[in-house]
Structure formats: structure tokens, C-alpha cells
C-alpha positions as CSV (number, residue, x, y, z in Angstrom):
1,M,0.3,-14.3,19.2
2,N,-2.4,-17.0,19.5
3,F,-3.6,-16.3,16.0
4,V,0.0,-16.4,14.6
5,I,0.4,-19.9,16.1
6,F,-2.9,-20.9,14.5
7,D,-1.9,-19.3,11.2
8,I,1.5,-21.0,11.0
9,S,-0.1,-24.3,12.0
10,L,-2.6,-23.9,9.1
11,L,0.4,-23.2,6.8
12,V,2.1,-26.5,7.9
13,L,-1.1,-28.5,7.5
14,F,-1.8,-27.0,4.1
15,V,1.8,-27.9,2.9
16,I,1.3,-31.5,4.2
17,F,-2.0,-31.8,2.4
18,M,-0.7,-30.4,-0.8
19,S,2.4,-32.6,-0.7
20,I,0.2,-35.7,-0.2
21,F,-2.2,-34.6,-2.9
22,L,0.5,-33.9,-5.5
23,Y,2.2,-37.2,-4.7
24,I,-1.0,-39.1,-5.4
25,K,-1.6,-37.1,-8.5
26,K,2.0,-37.0,-9.8
27,K,1.0,-38.3,-13.2
28,N,-0.9,-35.0,-13.8
29,L,2.3,-32.9,-13.0
30,K,4.3,-31.3,-15.8
31,K,7.3,-29.0,-15.5
32,E,7.1,-25.8,-17.6
33,G,9.8,-23.2,-17.1
34,L,10.2,-22.4,-13.4
35,L,6.8,-23.8,-12.5
36,V,5.4,-27.3,-12.0
37,L,1.8,-27.4,-13.3
38,Y,-0.9,-29.7,-12.1
39,K,-3.1,-30.2,-15.2
40,T,-6.8,-31.2,-15.0
41,S,-10.1,-30.6,-16.6
42,W,-11.8,-28.9,-13.7
43,G,-14.3,-26.2,-14.7
44,I,-14.0,-26.6,-18.5
45,K,-17.7,-27.5,-18.9
46,L,-18.7,-24.5,-16.8
47,I,-16.4,-22.1,-18.7
48,N,-17.7,-23.3,-22.1
49,Y,-21.3,-23.0,-20.8
50,L,-20.9,-19.4,-19.7
51,G,-18.9,-18.4,-22.7
52,N,-21.6,-19.7,-25.1
53,K,-24.6,-18.6,-23.2
54,Y,-23.5,-15.0,-22.8
55,K,-21.7,-14.6,-26.1
56,K,-23.4,-11.3,-27.1
57,A,-22.8,-9.7,-23.7
58,L,-19.2,-10.8,-23.7
59,H,-18.7,-9.4,-27.2
60,V,-19.8,-6.0,-25.9
61,L,-17.7,-6.3,-22.8
62,S,-14.7,-7.1,-25.0
63,Y,-14.6,-3.5,-26.0
64,V,-14.6,-2.4,-22.4
65,S,-12.0,-5.0,-21.5
66,I,-9.6,-3.9,-24.3
67,G,-10.1,-0.2,-23.5
68,L,-9.4,-0.9,-19.8
69,G,-6.3,-2.9,-20.9
70,Y,-4.9,0.2,-22.5
71,V,-5.7,2.4,-19.5
72,L,-4.0,-0.1,-17.2
73,M,-1.0,-0.4,-19.4
74,A,-0.6,3.4,-19.6
75,S,-1.1,3.7,-15.8
76,M,1.5,0.9,-15.2
77,L,4.1,2.7,-17.5
78,Y,3.5,5.9,-15.6
79,L,3.8,4.2,-12.2
80,F,6.9,2.2,-13.2
81,G,8.5,5.5,-14.4
82,K,7.8,7.1,-11.0
83,I,9.2,4.1,-9.2
84,V,12.4,4.2,-11.2
85,W,12.7,8.0,-10.5
86,L,12.2,7.3,-6.8
87,Y,14.8,4.7,-6.6
88,V,17.4,6.7,-8.5
89,F,16.9,10.1,-6.9
90,R,15.3,9.5,-3.5
91,Q,17.6,7.1,-1.7
92,D,16.3,8.3,1.7
93,I,12.9,7.0,0.9
94,V,14.3,3.7,-0.5
95,R,16.2,3.2,2.8
96,A,13.0,3.9,4.8
97,I,11.0,1.4,2.7
98,K,13.7,-1.3,3.1
99,I,11.9,-3.9,1.0
100,P,13.5,-4.8,-2.4
101,P,11.7,-3.4,-5.5
102,I,11.3,-7.0,-6.9
103,M,9.8,-9.0,-4.1
104,P,6.8,-11.3,-4.1
105,L,4.1,-10.6,-1.5
106,V,4.5,-13.6,0.8
107,P,2.9,-14.1,4.2
108,Y,4.4,-12.0,7.0
109,L,6.3,-9.7,4.6
110,P,5.2,-6.4,6.3
111,Q,6.0,-7.9,9.7
112,I,9.4,-9.1,8.7
113,F,10.4,-5.8,7.2
114,K,8.6,-3.8,9.9
115,L,6.5,-1.9,7.3
116,D,4.3,-0.1,9.8
117,F,2.3,1.7,7.1
118,L,0.9,-1.7,6.0
119,P,-1.5,-3.9,8.0
120,P,-0.2,-7.4,8.9
121,F,-0.3,-10.1,6.2
122,Y,-1.0,-13.7,7.3
123,F,-0.9,-17.0,5.5
124,T,-4.7,-17.1,5.9
125,Y,-5.0,-13.9,4.0
126,W,-2.5,-15.0,1.4
127,I,-4.1,-18.3,0.4
128,L,-7.6,-16.9,0.3
129,I,-6.6,-13.9,-1.8
130,I,-4.4,-15.9,-4.2
131,A,-7.4,-18.3,-4.7
132,V,-9.9,-15.5,-5.4
133,I,-7.6,-13.5,-7.7
134,A,-6.1,-16.4,-9.6
135,I,-9.4,-18.2,-10.1
136,T,-11.4,-15.1,-11.3
137,H,-8.4,-14.0,-13.5
138,E,-8.1,-17.3,-15.3
139,L,-11.8,-18.1,-15.3
140,S,-12.3,-14.8,-17.2
141,H,-9.6,-15.7,-19.7
142,G,-11.4,-19.0,-20.3
143,I,-14.9,-17.5,-20.6
144,F,-13.9,-14.9,-23.2
145,A,-11.9,-17.6,-25.1
146,A,-14.9,-19.9,-25.1
147,S,-17.2,-17.1,-26.3
148,N,-14.8,-16.8,-29.3
149,L,-14.9,-20.6,-29.8
150,I,-11.2,-21.0,-28.8
151,R,-10.6,-24.5,-27.4
152,I,-9.7,-24.8,-23.8
153,K,-7.3,-27.8,-23.4
154,K,-6.6,-27.9,-19.7
155,T,-7.1,-26.1,-16.4
156,G,-5.1,-26.4,-13.2
157,F,-2.7,-24.7,-10.8
158,G,1.1,-24.2,-10.5
159,F,3.8,-23.9,-7.9
160,F,7.6,-23.5,-7.6
161,P,9.2,-26.9,-7.2
162,F,12.1,-25.5,-5.1
163,F,9.6,-23.8,-2.7
164,L,6.9,-25.1,-0.4
165,P,4.3,-27.0,-2.5
166,V,1.7,-24.2,-1.9
167,F,-0.8,-23.1,-4.5
168,L,0.6,-20.1,-6.3
169,A,-1.3,-19.6,-9.5
170,A,-4.2,-21.0,-11.5
171,F,-4.2,-21.4,-15.3
172,V,-6.4,-22.0,-18.2
173,E,-4.5,-23.6,-21.1
174,L,-5.8,-22.5,-24.4
175,D,-5.2,-23.9,-27.9
176,E,-2.4,-21.4,-28.8
177,K,-2.3,-22.3,-32.5
178,Q,-6.0,-21.7,-32.8
179,M,-5.7,-18.5,-30.7
180,A,-3.0,-17.2,-33.1
181,K,-5.3,-17.6,-36.1
182,E,-8.1,-15.5,-34.6
183,S,-8.5,-11.8,-35.3
184,K,-6.4,-9.3,-33.3
185,F,-9.6,-8.0,-31.6
186,K,-10.5,-11.5,-30.3
187,Q,-7.0,-12.2,-29.1
188,M,-6.8,-8.9,-27.3
189,A,-10.2,-9.5,-25.7
190,V,-9.0,-12.8,-24.3
191,L,-5.6,-11.4,-23.2
192,S,-7.2,-8.4,-21.3
193,A,-10.0,-10.5,-19.8
194,G,-7.9,-11.5,-16.8
195,T,-7.1,-7.9,-15.8
196,F,-10.7,-6.9,-16.4
197,A,-11.8,-9.6,-13.9
198,N,-9.2,-8.3,-11.4
199,V,-10.5,-4.8,-11.6
200,L,-14.1,-6.0,-11.2
201,T,-13.0,-8.1,-8.2
202,A,-11.3,-5.0,-6.7
203,I,-14.4,-2.8,-7.2
204,F,-16.7,-5.5,-5.8
205,F,-14.7,-6.1,-2.6
206,F,-14.0,-2.4,-2.2
207,A,-17.8,-1.9,-2.0
208,I,-18.0,-4.7,0.6
209,M,-15.1,-3.2,2.5
210,W,-16.8,0.2,2.6
211,L,-20.1,-1.3,3.8
212,F,-18.3,-3.5,6.4
213,F,-16.3,-0.6,7.8
214,S,-19.4,1.6,8.2
215,L,-21.1,-1.2,10.1
216,A,-18.3,-2.7,12.1
217,F,-16.2,0.3,13.2
218,A,-16.8,3.4,15.3
219,P,-14.6,6.5,16.0
220,S,-12.9,6.3,19.4
221,G,-10.0,8.7,19.3
222,V,-8.1,11.4,17.6
223,I,-4.7,10.9,15.9
224,F,-2.4,13.9,16.0
225,D,0.4,14.0,13.4
226,D,3.0,16.1,15.3
227,Y,3.5,18.7,18.0
228,A,2.8,22.3,17.1
229,Y,5.7,24.1,15.3
230,S,6.6,27.4,13.8
231,V,9.0,28.8,11.2
232,V,11.6,31.0,12.9
233,G,14.2,33.2,11.4
234,I,17.8,32.0,12.3
235,S,19.0,35.6,12.9
236,S,16.3,36.2,15.5
237,I,17.4,33.3,17.8
238,S,19.1,34.9,20.8
239,F,19.3,32.2,23.5
240,I,19.9,28.4,23.5
241,N,19.4,26.6,26.8
242,G,19.5,30.0,28.6
243,I,22.9,30.9,27.2
244,P,23.2,33.9,24.9
245,L,24.0,33.0,21.3
246,Q,26.9,35.0,20.0
247,N,26.6,34.1,16.3
248,S,23.2,33.3,14.9
249,S,24.0,30.8,12.2
250,Y,22.9,27.3,11.5
251,E,26.4,25.8,12.0
252,N,26.8,27.6,15.4
253,I,23.3,26.5,16.6
254,L,24.0,22.9,15.6
255,Q,27.2,22.9,17.6
256,V,25.6,24.4,20.7
257,I,22.4,22.4,21.1
258,N,22.3,19.2,23.2
259,E,23.4,15.9,21.7
260,T,20.3,14.2,23.0
261,G,16.8,15.3,24.1
262,F,15.4,18.8,23.5
263,S,17.2,22.1,23.5
264,E,15.4,25.3,24.4
265,L,15.6,28.2,22.0
266,E,14.4,31.8,22.5
267,S,13.5,34.0,19.6
268,G,11.6,37.3,19.7
269,G,10.2,36.6,23.1
270,G,8.9,33.2,22.1
271,N,10.2,29.8,23.4
272,Y,10.9,26.8,21.2
273,L,12.2,23.3,21.4
274,V,14.3,21.2,19.0
275,T,16.4,18.0,18.9
276,K,19.7,17.7,17.1
277,D,18.2,15.0,14.7
278,F,15.4,17.3,13.8
279,L,17.8,20.2,13.2
280,E,20.1,18.1,11.1
281,Q,17.2,17.3,8.7
282,Q,17.2,21.1,7.9
283,K,20.9,21.3,6.9
284,E,19.9,22.8,3.5
285,T,18.3,25.9,5.2
286,T,19.9,29.3,5.1
287,E,17.5,31.8,6.8
288,Y,14.8,29.9,8.6
289,L,14.3,26.9,10.9
290,V,11.2,24.8,11.8
291,L,11.1,24.6,15.6
292,Y,8.6,23.1,18.0
293,N,6.6,25.5,20.1
294,D,7.2,25.2,23.8
295,A,3.8,23.6,24.5
296,P,2.3,21.3,27.2
297,A,2.0,18.3,24.8
298,I,5.6,18.2,23.8
299,R,6.8,18.8,27.4
300,A,4.7,15.9,28.6
301,G,5.9,13.6,25.8
302,L,2.2,13.1,24.7
303,K,2.0,10.2,22.2
304,G,-0.6,7.8,20.8
305,V,-4.3,8.2,20.0
306,I,-6.1,10.7,22.2
307,N,-9.1,8.7,23.6
308,E,-10.3,10.8,26.6
309,I,-9.9,14.1,28.4
310,N,-11.1,14.1,32.0
311,G,-13.3,11.1,31.2
312,V,-14.9,12.6,28.1
313,T,-14.5,10.4,25.0
314,I,-12.8,12.2,22.1
315,E,-14.2,11.1,18.8
316,S,-13.1,13.9,16.5
317,K,-10.9,17.0,16.2
318,E,-14.0,19.2,16.7
319,I,-14.8,17.4,20.0
320,L,-11.2,17.8,21.1
321,S,-11.3,21.5,20.5
322,E,-14.7,21.9,22.2
323,E,-13.5,20.0,25.2
324,L,-10.2,22.0,25.6
325,E,-12.2,25.3,25.3
326,K,-14.0,24.4,28.5
327,Y,-10.7,25.0,30.4
328,S,-8.4,27.9,31.0
329,P,-4.6,28.3,30.8
330,G,-3.1,26.7,34.0
331,D,-5.9,24.1,34.4
332,E,-4.7,20.5,34.9
333,I,-6.4,17.9,32.7
334,I,-6.0,14.1,32.5
335,I,-5.5,12.8,29.0
336,K,-5.8,9.1,28.2
337,T,-4.1,7.8,25.0
338,Q,-3.8,4.5,23.3
339,I,-0.8,3.1,21.3
340,S,-1.9,0.5,18.8
341,D,1.4,-0.5,17.2
342,S,0.9,-4.1,18.3
343,E,-2.0,-6.6,18.6
344,L,-2.3,-5.7,22.3
345,P,-2.7,-1.9,22.6
346,E,-1.0,0.0,25.4
347,F,-3.0,2.6,27.3
348,L,-1.3,5.7,28.8
349,E,-2.4,8.5,31.1
350,Y,-1.0,12.0,31.3
351,K,-1.6,14.8,33.8
352,I,-1.0,18.0,31.7
353,V,-1.3,21.6,32.7
354,L,-2.7,23.6,29.8
355,G,-0.7,26.6,28.5
356,E,-1.8,29.8,26.9
357,H,-2.2,29.9,23.2
358,P,0.6,32.0,21.6
359,E,-1.8,33.9,19.4
360,K,-4.9,34.0,21.5
361,E,-4.9,35.7,24.9
362,N,-6.4,33.7,27.8
363,F,-7.1,30.8,25.5
364,P,-6.1,27.2,26.5
365,W,-3.5,25.4,24.5
366,L,-2.3,21.8,24.3
367,G,0.0,22.1,21.4
368,V,-0.7,19.2,19.1
369,G,-0.7,19.5,15.3
370,F,-2.7,18.1,12.4
371,T,-1.5,17.8,8.8
372,T,-3.9,17.8,5.9
373,Q,-2.3,16.1,2.8
374,E,-3.7,17.4,-0.4
375,R,-3.3,14.6,-3.1
376,T,-2.9,15.8,-6.6
377,G,-2.9,14.0,-10.0
378,V,-5.1,11.1,-11.2
379,M,-3.6,8.6,-8.8
380,G,-3.9,11.0,-5.9
381,R,-7.6,11.5,-6.6
382,I,-8.1,7.8,-6.8
383,V,-6.4,7.3,-3.4
384,S,-8.5,10.1,-1.9
385,F,-11.7,8.5,-3.2
386,V,-10.9,4.9,-2.0
387,S,-10.1,6.2,1.5
388,S,-12.9,8.7,1.7
389,F,-15.0,6.6,4.0
390,K,-12.4,7.3,6.7
391,K,-12.3,10.8,8.1
392,P,-8.7,12.2,8.5
393,S,-7.1,12.1,12.0
394,I,-9.8,9.8,13.4
395,Y,-8.9,6.5,15.1
396,Y,-11.6,3.8,14.5
397,E,-12.1,0.9,16.8
398,P,-13.8,-2.3,15.7
399,K,-17.1,-3.1,17.4
400,F,-16.2,-6.8,17.7
401,G,-13.1,-8.9,18.0
402,A,-12.7,-10.1,14.4
403,G,-13.6,-6.7,12.9
404,L,-10.0,-5.6,12.2
405,F,-9.0,-9.0,10.9
406,I,-11.9,-9.1,8.4
407,Y,-11.3,-5.4,7.4
408,N,-7.5,-6.1,6.8
409,L,-8.4,-9.1,4.7
410,L,-10.7,-7.1,2.5
411,W,-8.1,-4.3,2.3
412,W,-5.4,-6.6,1.1
413,L,-7.8,-8.3,-1.4
414,V,-8.7,-4.9,-3.0
415,L,-5.1,-3.8,-3.1
416,I,-3.7,-7.0,-4.5
417,S,-6.5,-7.4,-7.1
418,F,-5.8,-3.9,-8.5
419,S,-2.0,-4.4,-8.3
420,V,-2.2,-7.7,-10.2
421,A,-4.3,-6.0,-12.9
422,L,-1.7,-3.3,-13.3
423,I,1.3,-5.5,-13.2
424,N,-0.2,-8.0,-15.7
425,M,-0.6,-5.3,-18.3
426,L,3.1,-4.3,-18.2
427,P,4.3,-4.8,-21.8
428,M,6.8,-7.6,-21.1
429,G,6.9,-11.1,-22.5
430,I,6.0,-12.9,-19.3
431,F,2.7,-10.9,-18.8
432,D,-0.5,-10.7,-20.8
433,G,0.5,-7.1,-21.5
434,G,3.5,-8.3,-23.6
435,R,1.3,-10.0,-26.2
436,F,-1.2,-7.2,-25.9
437,F,1.5,-4.7,-26.8
438,Y,2.8,-7.0,-29.7
439,L,-0.7,-7.1,-31.2
440,T,-1.1,-3.3,-30.9
441,V,2.1,-2.7,-32.8
442,F,1.3,-5.3,-35.4
443,G,-2.2,-3.7,-35.9
444,I,-0.7,-0.2,-36.3
445,T,2.3,-1.1,-38.5
446,K,0.9,-4.2,-40.3
447,S,4.4,-5.5,-40.1
448,K,5.2,-8.7,-38.2
449,K,8.9,-7.9,-38.3
450,I,8.4,-4.5,-36.6
451,A,6.1,-6.0,-34.0
452,D,8.6,-8.7,-33.2
453,K,11.4,-6.3,-32.8
454,S,9.3,-3.9,-30.7
455,F,8.2,-6.7,-28.5
456,K,11.8,-7.9,-27.9
457,F,13.0,-4.3,-27.3
458,I,10.3,-3.4,-24.8
459,T,10.9,-6.7,-22.9
460,F,14.6,-6.2,-22.6
461,F,14.2,-2.5,-21.8
462,F,12.0,-3.4,-18.8
463,L,14.4,-6.1,-17.7
464,F,17.1,-3.5,-17.7
465,L,15.0,-1.1,-15.6
466,I,14.3,-3.9,-13.1
467,F,18.1,-4.6,-12.9
468,L,18.6,-0.8,-12.4
469,L,16.0,-0.8,-9.6
470,M,17.8,-3.7,-7.8
471,A,21.2,-2.0,-8.3
472,F,20.0,1.3,-6.8
473,W,18.2,-0.5,-4.0
474,L,21.5,-2.3,-3.0
475,F,23.4,1.0,-3.5
476,S,21.1,2.8,-1.0
477,F,22.2,0.5,1.8
478,L,25.9,0.9,0.9
479,T,26.0,4.7,1.1
């Protein structure tokens, strides 16, 4: 809470500073479309110097930049298609996500929408990340343009006039007439240079994040995904809450169980627990049900990160298993857990009597479960790689106070850098990918008319898909 106050104060001070600065420099302001641009000559000499000094290297990198542009465009088309499919056919996920599909990432967005799967996002993060991404993106456009002797007219930054006067984007204004006369290769090199810089930025800060995490964090607990459960045949369920079940069917079971809390079910000599909500999620089933095993963990309501067992620090699943194996069924243990949903973690303590493992005689059993998610496909492998420095089911604690703050800043920087690179190569008129697509069609067909029509069609097609996404997002909350 103290940092939030500081962060909001920083936002207010920044808005005041920008307002005064823009008022003093109002002669340099020019409205273009929805944005007001502050035009200056900052950095033009540096851009021209770098572009001319490293001309040969930049020419070679142009091939890499253009190739990467096509890869990013193909990836974005695939991801956009997956998003459309998700919003059309998986309304349950859309309702869980809550956030509109077209929504700028603004400070406190994850906190406002209670997106627990994302770390907090502060104004401090926002302004630093926008500055890094925008400056490197536009600087790269300028350097590649300068290497091809395309004149840079102005540099500067822009903001929405109807919003707070906060820096939103940087720009490098090129001589468009000169740019249009250059070869398709040179134009595409300049257009793709910004996304190329974003990808390099993401890779660079990912390496820093990986190194920082290995030095600043240490394992201090185990995260269990769920309580232990089993798949049970509906026809084998004989008792519910000690009452014989006359008709073993899903509908009958749903009518008999408790409205709130757990109900006890008996099947083939085994005891199980289930809530009505959990049972209703299985309404499509016909022969089998997923039921929680009657285990000590679920009986005690164990939750949070498992930090200690009888004073022994639990740093991995292996240590958890080794420690439990020291005891016998019927032994009482003290488990300490930590709930870290907020900035101030809550610590809990449980006295639990261990049960007997349902499949191993005289073997102690707590009854917590771990889920291993196997990611498939290209994107799945990428996600697995970028998170490989974190072992699954392990809770990591920062070694010093600002550790988590710095890690989250680096995490957001990597994510947003890569996201901007992807989005910017979407083949729409407002993005670099739009002109990139136009030049590609023109190069293939040699027809300006076909390229123009293709460019207009693809732009309006994606505008339609965006409208479709918003419509299904609204529809998900009306049904």
C-alpha cells in the first residue's frame, strides 16, 4: 500500500510536469489523427551517425529483419485466429478472463480486473517500459532508414489529447515521398526494423531476468495444484452421506448431495468427497465421475504454499515426499503454509493426522496433488523454454525486499516487448505490418492495383474480426 501511494504520487507529478512542459513547448505540437505529436530534432544526428557508420552490417541485418518480420506476421495471424476461436467457442474462458479483447495495457489493469495470473502492473513499470520499447523501436526505424539514405525529418513523442498528457509513443518522421521511391527491399527493411528491435529487446531483458532470478530468489515452499482425486464409476457409488443410494445415476446423485460443503460418497469400499459445484462441472459425464479422495489434506482444508513440516523447510516435491515418509499413518504433523495473494502474505498452521495411502499399505498419506502440464506446438515449446528457469510446483522467495518488484518489472518488459513486435506486424493499415503486407503482394503480383485492393481487404477483414471479438465478449456476459 505504501508503494501504491508513492506510485500514484509519481503519476500525478509526471502529469503535472508533462502539462507544464507541453504548455511551454506548445509551438512544437501538431495534431495528427487521434494523437497530438510533439515534434523536435532530438537524436537525429546520432541516428544518422549510426546508420552511416554501420551501413554494411545493417544491410546484412536487413535480411534478418525482413525474415523475422514474416515469421512474426505468420505467428500473429495464427494467434489472432486462435483468439477469435476462443472468443467464439469458449465463452466460459472469456467470462473468466473478464478483460475486453481490445484493451490497452494501462497501469493497474491486472489489479482492476483481478487477473491473478498476472503480476501487478504499476505506473512506474508502465512509463519505464513504454520509454524503453518506444525509443528502441523508433530508433531502429531511424537507423535503418539512415543507412539507406532516407531523410529523417523529425523525432518526438505523442499522446492522446483527451487523456492525461502522459508519454504514450515515440516516433521518427521519415521523408515518405523519398521512402516510397526506394526499392521494396529497403522499404521492408525499414518497416520491419522496429519489430526487430523489439525482439532483440525482449531477448536481452529475458537474459537479464533469468540471471537476476537465479541470483535474487531461492526456493522456499511447494505449491500443490489440487487435492488427490480418483475417477469413479457412477454405477459403483452405493452411499452418499451414509444414506444408501437407490438409483446410481448422475441426476440422482446431484439431487442428493449437500447444497454447500462436501458430501461423502462410498464406492467399492473407498471413501470420496465432492461439492455440488464440482459435480455440476461434470454434467456431460455418463459413466464416470472425478471425486476427491477422503484424505487428511482436504479434511483439514489445507491451502497455500507448503513451507514447513514439523519445523523442516520444504523446498521441493522430493523433500516433501522424503519428510512425509519419516512418519506413519496416524502420526500428527504440523504443517505451515503461506498464502501470497496480496503484498502482505498470510501464514497458516495446520495440525494434521496422516492417513494411510489407498494403494500402499502402512504408507503415510497427506493427499495433495500435482499437475504436470505438457505444452505442445511451437508456442507451447516457447513458453516452456522461457519459463524453464523455474522448476514446476516450487514457490520462490526473493532474497531482498525489492527482488520481486524488479523481477516483475523485467517480466513485463519482456512480455510487452514481444507482444508489441507481434502486434505491430499484424497486416492492418495502422501497423507497420500493413505496409509490409502491401509491398509483399506488390512484389509477388507486380500489380499496384491488386496490392491496393489486397491491402484494403485485409485491413477491413481484421477490423471486422475485432468487431466480432468485442461482440462475443459482450455476449459472454449477457448469457
